C-alpha positions in Angstrom: 26.0 -23.1 -2.7 29.0 -21.0 -2.4 28.5 -19.2 0.8 29.4 -15.3 1.2 30.3 -13.3 4.2 27.2 -10.5 4.8 28.4 -7.2 4.5 29.4 -5.2 7.4 27.2 -3.3 9.4 28.2 0.0 8.2 27.0 -0.9 4.7 23.3 -1.8 6.0 20.6 0.8 5.9 17.9 0.7 8.2 14.2 1.1 6.7 12.6 4.2 7.3 10.0 4.6 10.2 6.6 4.0 9.3 3.8 6.9 10.3 0.3 6.9 9.9 0.7 9.9 7.3 2.7 7.4 5.2 0.0 4.8 5.3 -2.5 7.0 3.4 -3.4 5.3 -0.2 -2.7 7.7 -3.2 -5.3 6.8 -5.5 -3.3 8.6 -8.3 -0.8 5.9 -8.6 -1.5 3.0 -11.1 -3.7 0.2 -9.9 -0.6 -2.4 -9.4 1.3 0.1 -7.4 -1.9 0.6 -5.1 -2.3 -3.1 -4.8 1.0 -3.5 -3.8 0.9 -0.6 -1.0 -2.1 -2.3 0.7 -0.6 -5.6 0.6 2.8 -4.5 2.1 1.0 -2.5 4.8 -1.4 -5.4 5.8 -2.2 -6.5 8.5 -0.1 -3.7 10.5 -0.1 -1.0 10.4 -2.8 -1.1 7.3 -3.5 1.5 4.3 -6.0 3.6 5.2 -8.3 6.3 2.9 -10.9 8.5 3.4 -14.6 8.0 2.6 -17.3 10.5 3.4 -15.1 12.2 6.0 -14.2 8.9 7.9 -11.2 7.1 7.9 -11.4 3.2 6.5 -8.5 0.9 6.9 -8.0 -1.5 3.9 -6.4 -4.9 4.7 -6.7 -6.5 1.1 -7.4 -5.6 -2.3 -7.2 -7.1 -6.1 -7.0 -5.5 -9.4 -10.0 -6.6 -11.7 -10.5 -5.6 -15.4 -14.0 -3.7 -16.0 -15.5 -1.3 -18.2 -16.3 1.3 -15.4 -16.0 4.9 -16.1 -15.1 5.3 -12.4 -11.8 6.9 -11.5 -9.3 5.4 -8.8 -10.7 5.9 -5.4 -14.2 6.3 -6.8 -16.7 3.8 -5.6 -20.2 3.1 -5.9 -22.8 1.2 -3.4 -26.0 -0.3 -3.9 
């Protein structure tokens, strides 16, 4: 291992602050990006979406291959 000095503080940039509005899931993105978005915000502050006018926090997700005709963000229940 060859140690290397870290860049000076002047070169480093802070991550942007996370606000509630930036945690809303955009269902128009590809499934992999939505999945990574949810994983990246879990457990805090948590990604969220609206279903029937109510806010729902989503803490985990997975991508599945299915023959469904549903669009991203649509759902069915029993």
